[in-house]
NURO-424073 format. One line per 5 residues: their letters; for each residue y, x, z of C-alpha. Coordinates in pm, whole numbers. Each point is the difference from the previous one (the first is absolute). Example, Ala and Ser with C-alpha at 12.3 -4.5 7.8 and 13.67 -1.06 7.14 Angstrom:
AS	-450:1230:780 ~ 344:137:-66 .
***
This chain:
MKKFI	6070:13433:7689 ~ 212:-82:-302 ~ 349:67:-92 ~ 233:-282:-123 ~ 299:12:-229 .
LLICF	239:-283:-89 ~ 136:-22:-354 ~ 373:69:-69 ~ 187:-323:-84 ~ 215:-26:-308 .
VVGVV	273:-254:-44 ~ 151:-15:-349 ~ 106:365:-33 ~ 46:62:370 ~ -256:202:202 .
SLQGQ	-34:-149:351 ~ -88:234:283 ~ -142:-302:196 ~ -364:80:83 ~ 8:321:-196 .
AIKSS	-251:264:140 ~ 144:332:115 ~ -297:218:-82 ~ 137:311:169 ~ 3:-181:335 .
YIVDL	-313:-125:182 ~ -7:-227:292 ~ -314:70:205 ~ -145:-224:274 ~ -215:228:219 .
KEGVS	-262:-99:250 ~ 122:-12:351 ~ 77:333:160 ~ -39:236:-292 ~ 358:20:-123 .
KSLKI	79:309:209 ~ -308:189:-101 ~ -10:-85:-373 ~ -10:305:-221 ~ -8:-9:-382 .
PSRAF	-185:297:-152 ~ 175:199:-270 ~ -276:-90:-243 ~ 145:-356:-2 ~ 294:127:-203 .
STPDP	35:148:-349 ~ 351:155:58 ~ 161:213:260 ~ 305:-232:35 ~ 91:-97:352 .
IHFKT	-154:-304:164 ~ 199:-219:239 ~ -151:-209:280 ~ 181:-281:183 ~ -118:-231:277 .
LSSTL	87:-359:-90 ~ -168:-154:302 ~ -136:205:286 ~ -117:-332:164 ~ -230:-86:-295 .
DIIQI	-59:367:-131 ~ 175:-53:-329 ~ 124:300:-182 ~ 175:78:-330 ~ -112:294:-215 .
TIAEK	264:103:-276 ~ -83:240:-269 ~ 198:156:-295 ~ -226:-135:-267 ~ 160:-322:-136 .
EGNKN	-315:-143:-137 ~ -206:63:304 ~ -279:237:76 ~ -364:-105:-80 ~ -146:263:228 .
LENWL	198:-127:294 ~ -88:-364:-87 ~ -371:80:-22 ~ 23:178:339 ~ 165:-309:156 .
DNNPD	-261:-227:-156 ~ -285:193:160 ~ 153:91:333 ~ -160:-189:289 ~ 318:25:206 .
VESWG	200:-195:-264 ~ -7:-376:39 ~ 198:-75:-314 ~ 264:147:-225 ~ 249:-101:-273 .
YDQYV	293:122:-184 ~ 353:-65:135 ~ 180:-284:-175 ~ 346:-133:-55 ~ 85:-341:152 .
QKRAV	245:-266:-124 ~ 244:-225:189 ~ -52:-370:-36 ~ 355:-141:-37 ~ 71:-223:-288 .
PDDQY	367:-65:-81 ~ 91:-364:-69 ~ 279:-135:-207 ~ 43:-318:199 ~ 208:-29:318 .
FEMQW	-148:-223:265 ~ 165:-147:305 ~ 18:281:259 ~ -318:44:198 ~ -173:-316:-98 .
GLDLI	-318:177:114 ~ 90:-7:371 ~ 0:-388:-10 ~ -332:3:-193 ~ -187:210:249 .
GAKNA	139:-183:310 ~ 204:299:127 ~ 292:-212:126 ~ -242:-208:205 ~ -178:303:129 .
WDVTT	339:142:117 ~ 18:-277:257 ~ -299:179:163 ~ 97:371:-59 ~ 235:209:-212 .
GGFDI	-196:317:40 ~ 60:351:127 ~ -217:36:309 ~ -323:-131:128 ~ -27:-184:330 .
NGNEI	-51:332:187 ~ 300:169:-151 ~ -166:208:-265 ~ 240:52:-285 ~ -174:-119:-317 .
VIAVL	10:228:-305 ~ -81:-61:-365 ~ -107:300:-214 ~ 98:-10:-365 ~ -149:228:-256 .
DDSYD	245:1:-290 ~ 289:195:-141 ~ 385:-44:2 ~ 116:-100:336 ~ 376:-30:23 .
LSHPE	14:56:372 ~ 382:-54:6 ~ -16:-354:-115 ~ 171:-216:256 ~ -293:-245:3 .
LEGRI	-225:280:130 ~ 234:110:272 ~ -199:33:316 ~ -326:-89:-182 ~ -128:350:-80 .
FFNEA	-255:146:246 ~ 109:339:138 ~ -254:227:152 ~ 204:89:304 ~ -248:274:109 .
EIPDD	107:201:-310 ~ 326:184:-32 ~ 122:-47:-362 ~ 29:288:-238 ~ -82:277:243 .
GIDND	-319:120:-182 ~ -215:-51:314 ~ -275:-250:66 ~ 156:-104:327 ~ -255:-268:88 .
NNGYI	-301:196:-112 ~ -131:-272:-228 ~ -62:225:-291 ~ 313:-85:-196 ~ 325:190:3 .
DDYQG	325:-192:18 ~ -150:-343:-42 ~ 296:-159:162 ~ 53:-290:-238 ~ -338:-44:-171 .
WNTTN	-189:245:-223 ~ 8:113:-357 ~ -346:96:-102 ~ 107:214:-302 ~ 293:184:165 .
GNDNH	-150:26:345 ~ 316:-116:174 ~ 173:-332:82 ~ 241:-4:-297 ~ -38:-305:-220 .
PLIDN	151:61:-358 ~ 140:-309:-180 ~ -179:-72:-326 ~ 31:-382:-34 ~ 33:-282:248 .
HGIAV	-365:-62:49 ~ -39:120:350 ~ 309:-148:145 ~ -73:-336:-175 ~ -344:-3:161 .
AGIMG	134:95:343 ~ 272:-256:-1 ~ -245:-289:-58 ~ -168:89:322 ~ 281:115:215 .
AKTNN	354:-34:-127 ~ 257:-79:271 ~ 19:-369:70 ~ 267:-236:130 ~ 267:267:-69 .
ELGIA	203:-183:-270 ~ -119:242:-265 ~ -212:-46:-303 ~ -360:-93:69 ~ -227:-62:296 .
GINWQ	-316:197:72 ~ -308:-167:121 ~ 37:188:322 ~ 356:-8:155 ~ -85:306:206 .
VKILP	-270:246:-114 ~ -19:364:-80 ~ -96:131:-345 ~ -179:337:-29 ~ 70:128:-358 .
ISGIE	-270:212:-165 ~ 106:139:-347 ~ -128:235:-259 ~ -270:-255:-105 ~ -69:66:-364 .
KKSEV	-363:101:10 ~ -323:-104:155 ~ -8:316:216 ~ 353:-86:136 ~ -101:-356:89 .
ITGYE	-288:147:206 ~ 235:254:167 ~ 253:-276:71 ~ -259:-211:166 ~ -119:288:201 .
YVLNM	338:35:148 ~ 22:-366:86 ~ -352:23:162 ~ 97:303:210 ~ 328:-164:116 .
RKRYN	-174:-309:118 ~ -295:188:156 ~ 243:214:208 ~ 176:-325:120 ~ -340:-143:110 .
DSNGT	-129:325:165 ~ 324:55:191 ~ 41:-360:101 ~ 327:-26:-190 ~ 179:316:87 .
EGAYI	-61:181:-331 ~ -37:-113:-367 ~ 90:-353:-125 ~ -144:-349:61 ~ -69:-45:-372 .
VVANY	-174:-340:-54 ~ -5:-24:-386 ~ 50:225:-288 ~ 126:-131:-343 ~ -75:157:-327 .
SAGID	137:-169:-316 ~ -156:216:-272 ~ -335:98:-131 ~ -225:69:-290 ~ -123:-259:-262 .
NAFGT	-355:-24:-109 ~ -143:184:295 ~ -260:-113:256 ~ -1:82:372 ~ -378:29:-12 .
DPQYL	25:287:-249 ~ -92:330:191 ~ 325:165:-119 ~ 204:-254:211 ~ -219:16:307 .
AWCNM	236:226:178 ~ 305:-231:-66 ~ -188:-315:109 ~ -141:163:311 ~ 356:52:125 .
YEAMG	38:-386:48 ~ -301:-6:227 ~ 124:304:197 ~ 343:-169:42 ~ -152:-332:97 .
DVGIL	-200:183:276 ~ 332:99:169 ~ 167:-347:-63 ~ 171:33:-334 ~ -32:-270:-259 .
STGAT	88:90:-363 ~ 156:-225:-276 ~ -58:91:-370 ~ 165:-145:-312 ~ -246:-85:-275 .
ANKNV	56:54:-371 ~ 297:-153:-189 ~ -217:-154:-265 ~ -217:-300:-40 ~ -335:168:70 .
NVDVD	-305:-82:220 ~ -8:323:214 ~ -359:-76:94 ~ -91:61:-360 ~ 263:231:-135 .
GDMPT	82:201:314 ~ 313:97:193 ~ 88:251:264 ~ 53:-30:291 ~ -69:-376:-6 .
TCPSE	-369:31:-62 ~ -60:226:293 ~ -265:-172:214 ~ 180:44:335 ~ 52:-309:217 .
FLLSV	324:157:115 ~ 168:-9:-339 ~ 168:-323:-100 ~ 32:-16:-380 ~ 284:-217:-129 .
TNIDI	95:-168:-321 ~ 332:-148:-130 ~ 137:-364:65 ~ 319:-136:-156 ~ 268:-241:119 .
NDTKV	-219:-299:-97 ~ -281:120:228 ~ -212:93:-310 ~ -188:308:-73 ~ 201:213:-250 .
ISSGY	-212:36:-322 ~ 66:381:-15 ~ -170:76:327 ~ -352:99:86 ~ -252:-224:178 .
GLENI	-369:19:122 ~ -207:-221:220 ~ -164:308:167 ~ 295:235:30 ~ 346:-183:-2 .
DLGAP	62:-162:336 ~ 309:-206:-38 ~ 323:-64:-180 ~ 367:56:113 ~ 350:-26:-139 .
GKGTI	68:264:-265 ~ 165:-93:-334 ~ 373:-48:33 ~ 27:147:348 ~ 347:121:92 .
ALDLD	-19:341:162 ~ 208:309:115 ~ 130:232:-263 ~ 152:335:-1 ~ 371:57:96 .
AGYDP	2:-264:247 ~ -75:-257:-267 ~ -257:-279:-60 ~ -249:-45:-283 ~ -24:-373:-100 .
SFGGT	-303:63:-219 ~ -246:211:192 ~ -350:-140:-43 ~ -367:44:-87 ~ -278:51:247 .
SAAAP	218:283:141 ~ 216:-271:158 ~ -298:-219:104 ~ -190:254:211 ~ 297:78:235 .
HVAGA	35:-366:79 ~ -352:3:140 ~ 68:344:183 ~ 321:-143:156 ~ -199:-299:111 .
IALLY	-255:220:175 ~ 270:185:183 ~ 166:-325:102 ~ -331:-133:137 ~ -32:297:230 .
SVPCS	320:-107:164 ~ -104:-349:97 ~ 0:-73:380 ~ -365:66:48 ~ -138:216:283 .
AIGDL	-350:31:-168 ~ 139:153:-315 ~ 231:224:201 ~ -277:133:225 ~ -252:40:-280 .
GIANP	247:197:-208 ~ -40:294:220 ~ -343:-68:177 ~ -194:-117:-316 ~ 233:45:-302 .
RQAAE	-271:-72:-248 ~ -70:-334:146 ~ 376:-79:10 ~ 24:82:-369 ~ -300:-222:-71 .
IIRDA	151:-300:183 ~ 342:44:-177 ~ -184:34:-342 ~ -209:-315:65 ~ 299:-202:84 .
IFEGA	173:97:-321 ~ -303:-137:-191 ~ -54:-307:219 ~ 365:-89:-17 ~ 38:32:-384 .
SSNST	121:-312:-166 ~ -241:-140:-252 ~ 109:64:-358 ~ -175:-156:-298 ~ 111:303:-224 .
LDGIT	-175:235:238 ~ -300:-201:73 ~ -322:151:-123 ~ 168:334:-110 ~ 95:133:351 .
TSGGR	-201:37:310 ~ 220:-232:212 ~ 100:-249:-286 ~ 353:6:146 ~ 355:135:21 .
LDIYG	144:177:299 ~ 129:-240:277 ~ 134:174:305 ~ 40:-317:198 ~ -356:-82:-77 .
AIEAL	-112:340:111 ~ 177:-47:340 ~ -172:-336:20 ~ -329:180:-43 ~ 81:252:265 .
QVTCG	32:-283:261 ~ -372:24:50 ~ 46:351:135 ~ 361:-41:132 ~ 34:-308:234 .
EIILT	363:106:79 ~ 123:-88:-355 ~ 210:-318:-18 ~ 71:-118:-354 ~ 288:-236:-13 .
SPKGE	18:-216:-301 ~ 212:124:-298 ~ 347:-142:-41 ~ 206:-15:-316 ~ 135:-222:-272 .
LIIFN	-210:-312:-50 ~ -262:77:-270 ~ -345:-102:-94 ~ -151:334:-133 ~ -362:-91:-49 .
LEIEN	-215:-309:-80 ~ -384:14:-26 ~ -280:-244:-2 ~ -248:152:253 ~ -275:-252:-74 .
ANTLL	-11:-321:-191 ~ 197:-195:267 ~ 220:246:187 ~ 339:126:-117 ~ 136:321:154 .
TEYVT	382:21:18 ~ 161:334:112 ~ 368:-14:77 ~ 291:140:181 ~ 275:-195:189 .
PDETT	311:122:171 ~ -101:-172:329 ~ -270:-203:170 ~ 163:-336:5 ~ -163:-308:-161 .
YSFLM	-59:-4:-379 ~ -162:-236:-248 ~ -288:64:-226 ~ -28:-196:-328 ~ -260:21:-270 .
SDIMG	50:-210:-314 ~ -131:-33:-353 ~ 204:54:-306 ~ 97:-371:-4 ~ 151:27:343 .
RTIRH	-292:-185:180 ~ -60:115:356 ~ -339:170:67 ~ 75:129:361 ~ 311:-25:220 .
FDFSP	38:101:360 ~ 230:178:241 ~ -81:326:177 ~ 150:292:209 ~ -60:349:-113 .
PTLGR	-173:237:246 ~ 181:258:205 ~ -286:251:-8 ~ -206:120:-295 ~ 15:-100:-371 .
KELRT	172:-314:-127 ~ -285:-184:-176 ~ -100:-360:-62 ~ -345:-109:-90 ~ 15:-356:-127 .
EIPDL	-286:-229:-77 ~ 40:-160:-342 ~ -202:-261:-174 ~ -185:44:-320 ~ 265:42:-264 .
ASGIY	24:-15:-379 ~ 65:328:-185 ~ 373:54:-35 ~ 319:134:151 ~ 97:-89:350 .
IISIY	331:73:190 ~ 9:124:359 ~ 336:-25:202 ~ 97:120:344 ~ 332:-132:122 .
NDDII	229:-127:275 ~ 333:-169:0 ~ 177:320:-125 ~ -238:206:-218 ~ -289:-52:-233 .
NTKKI	-238:230:-196 ~ -243:-118:-263 ~ -293:164:-184 ~ -250:-129:-255 ~ -375:51:-7 .
FIE	-251:-81:-278 ~ -319:-152:128 ~ -298:-4:-229 .
***
């Protein structure tokens, strides 16, 4: 067994704590069942200073050993290396949030249009599954302004706990966890440091249709805030709380705990690999949560790196229950300063220029980075659990792992193809909630997808093969329209009347003749309105 240390990063005179090893703190992944019997002999230490033990995950037998020696203890490390009860170990480390402020101000919430949220809302607006289970999103972050009017009624309260009485009323192992959990302070207080946590939470679940500010992807959903997330050990501790709450819900058939379906974490460590033994304990949490029905979303690095080669935590963790997300801009293009990787990054979602919640009941017009992209996917997962689907509702309790797998696969199958993500992400696409609901129709026969309505617009033109033109469009109604394709000189190539469908996507596939290379003009119109878009055919 070997020990691993990440180098400290320097940025022009400023020392970054991101990824810095805390050599006085060891995260130890033990073999199953030995955590309670583990004893470290005195010979493993060279000083009489006190030693502190803390259980990070009783489910996975992960403990933390903290010593007074700031530069570590070689005797202890040798003992850990050679102990047959130790699966792996590594130093604790600082993590880094992944928000990138932008100077530009984009039209409010362009991302909701891009990912098909408005069309998805014709099917469901979130909140509860078909069997009445209240859907909960766990957020591992810091700085939740719980008094923000856009979060009124959106925070999950553990009703089995009496707040601030110093007693573990529900016997879940946590005292006074009435409104989430702070892993550092051991209570449910969430200090305000910046706006990161509230911005992330609002993307997923800000109040909608209330004539205020912004709309969350879910109109009605509960947010479970987990704070005190500055170190690797605290990430594990936070996930352990999430895992326990969902497991209690499953085991009690919904009378205890919380129906947590997804956990979002918009931070991490650059240049680190999930296959490295020192990150095994962290990565194993995603598998454990997946077993009880929790998907996870992770934000990749905010720099143009191939994480398959350069590494990133947690997005290189090999779990199938972790969806790793990169950053897309208003032009549906991958942001240059965002990570990618054909093996480890799954899809893109809106990030740069996302308007989000801010402190003091305000709004941040320039929240961005992969920190904003990941919660779009987490919000989509929560929304999919609320579709009118008896199969998902029943599996959510009877076989929660399978339910999570179905939702995950729908996210991937429904992703919209994106040339800037093709070949550098596993799906080659960008989040499309409407597409994911379409994918769920195989499992959920009850879903009825009405065709989207809105201002007349042609939003995509593609040549599917040499002689087929795909036209994707939206109309305000399903009356008769005309289609016209002409060349740059105004000569007609194709012209016909059609009526848009009432169910499903509005698409036209038009057979076209062999054409000379050049620009062609596509128009859809009726007596009152017209929309035109150009396409270059090679």
